[in-house]
C-alpha positions in Angstrom: -0.1 0.0 0.0 1.1 3.7 -0.9 0.2 7.1 -0.4 1.5 10.4 -2.1 4.2 12.5 -0.4 4.7 15.0 -2.7 4.9 14.9 -6.7 6.8 12.2 -7.6 7.4 10.7 -4.1 5.3 8.1 -2.2 5.1 6.6 1.1 4.9 2.8 1.0 4.2 0.2 3.6 5.7 -3.0 3.1 6.4 -5.7 5.8 5.5 -3.2 8.7 8.1 -0.8 7.6 7.3 2.4 6.0 9.6 4.0 3.5 9.7 6.7 0.9 10.3 6.0 -2.8 10.0 7.4 -6.2 6.8 7.0 -7.7 7.9 7.2 -11.1 10.9 4.2 -10.9 10.2 3.1 -7.5 13.8 3.8 -6.3 13.8 3.4 -2.5 15.2 6.8 -0.7 14.9 5.9 3.0 12.9 4.8 5.8 9.9 7.2 6.3 11.3 8.6 9.5 14.4 9.8 7.7 14.9 13.2 5.5 14.6 11.9 1.9 16.5 15.4 0.7 19.7 13.8 2.2 19.0 11.0 -0.3 18.6 13.1 -3.4 20.6 14.4 -6.2 21.1 18.0 -5.7 21.7 20.5 -8.5 22.6 24.0 -7.5 22.5 27.1 -10.2 21.9 30.4 -10.6 18.6 31.9 -9.7 18.0 32.9 -13.6 18.1 29.0 -14.4 14.4 29.4 -13.2 13.8 32.4 -15.3 15.3 35.8 -16.1 13.0 37.4 -13.6 14.8 36.1 -10.8 17.9 37.9 -11.9 17.9 40.2 -8.7 18.3 37.0 -6.6 21.7 36.6 -8.2 23.9 37.5 -5.2 22.4 36.2 -2.5 20.5 32.9 -3.6 21.0 29.6 -5.4 18.3 27.7 -7.3 18.3 24.3 -5.8 16.6 21.3 -7.7 16.4 17.7 -5.9 16.2 14.9 -8.3 15.5 11.2 -8.2 18.9 9.6 -8.2 17.8 6.8 -10.4 15.6 8.3 -13.0 16.0 12.0 -12.4 12.5 12.9 -11.9 12.3 16.3 -10.3 11.2 16.1 -6.7 11.6 19.9 -5.2 12.7 23.0 -6.6 13.4 25.9 -4.2 15.8 29.0 -3.5 18.3 28.8 -0.9 20.6 31.4 0.8 24.1 31.5 -0.7 26.7 31.2 2.2 28.1 34.7 1.9 24.6 36.0 2.3 24.5 34.3 5.6 27.7 35.7 6.7 26.4 39.5 7.3 
């Protein structure tokens, strides 16, 4: 039995244990009580990778994308602060 966690991720119950897996290729990330982000493939790029309108974020942020390590399905995309932005 499974239920959606977010787009392209689901929680699966098998043999009494819950785990998180890719809903596209069924790659198992981790146990359900672990942070699935730590098991994802991460790509950091300039904010303009998300579109030219994000050019103002260039100095302070990265555009982060998390992918399934098996099939490269996009699982999450967000902006994170650049390390230099936190030093102030």
